[in-house]
N, C-alpha and C positions, 0 to 999 in steps of 0.2 A: 085705652083699655087693653088693646091687643099687645101693646108694647110691655105693659106690666105683666101680663100673663106669660109672655115669652121670657122675660127676665126670670120669673119664678121657675119656669121649666128648665132653664139653663143651669140652675144651681143644684148641686147634689149634696145632701147632708152626709157627713161622715160619722163613724161611731164615736169619735172624740168630741163631737158637738160642733166642729167647724163646718163651714159651708164652702164648697169648692165649685167653681164654675166648670161645667162639663165641656165647654169649648176650649179650655186651656190646653196647652201643649204638654203639660205634666200629666202623663197617664199613670204615673206611679203613686199619685196622691190617694187614689181610692183602693190601692192594694193593701193587703194585710201587712202588719209590721214585721212579720217573719222574713219577708223577701227583701232583697237588696233594693235600695231606692237610689235612682240615678240623680246626680246633682244637676239641678236646672241652671243653665247659664243665665247670667244677668244680661240686661239689654245694653250695657255699656261695653265699648271695645277694650281690647287689650291695653295694658298700662303703657307699653312701648308705643303703640299707635297713638294713644292720647298724648304722650310726651312729644312725639314727632310732630303731631298736629299743633301742639302749643308752640313748639320752636318755629314752625313755619309761619304761624300767625304773628309771632314776635318779629320775625324777619320782615314780614310785610308791613308791620307797624313802624319798624325802624326805617324803612324806605320812605315812609310818608313824612318823616321829620324834616323840617326845613333847617338844615345844618348851616352854620355860619361859614363865611369864606375864610380862607387861610390868613389873609391880611388882617381881618378883623380879630381873629383869634390871637395873632401876634401882638397887636396893639393892646388887647386886654391882658395878655401875659406880661407885657412890659409894665402896665399900670400896677398889676399885682406885685411884680418883683420890686418895683420902686417903693411901693407901700411897705413891703416886708423889710427892705433895706433901711428905710426911714425909721421904722419902729425898732429895728435892730440897733441902730445908732443911739436912739433916745434911751432905750432900756440899758444899753451898755454904759452910757454916760451916767445914768442914775445909779447903776450898780457900782461903778467906779467911785462916784461921789459918796455914796453911803458907806462903802468899805473904807474909804479914807477917813470919813467922820468917825466911824467905829474905832479905827486904829488910834485916832487922836483921843477919844474918850477913854479907851481902855489903857492907853499908855504903851502900846506896843509899837511905837514909832521907831525911826531910825536911831534916835538918841538913846533909847532905853533898853 
């Protein structure tokens, strides 16, 4: 019961119908609208501080990653390059064969 009474005492009604807590740091809320009202700072820090904190957190997360060894990376690179070369040869042969077939069908061969 005491807690509910205290909460009711801490709130002040304004002329606009809003209720403001009297313990708030914004002392300008109860002032008339003719006077200057100071802007109340939000609880979150500066944008640059938040960006710096995010970059630091990203750095710590990158340090936690189990990076592969150089030899393993080179082996995987070799596999990828071999697969690319194999597909390059296959697609090149298909392209050459289809272009030769098209030249025969259209009649644009060496004789014509």
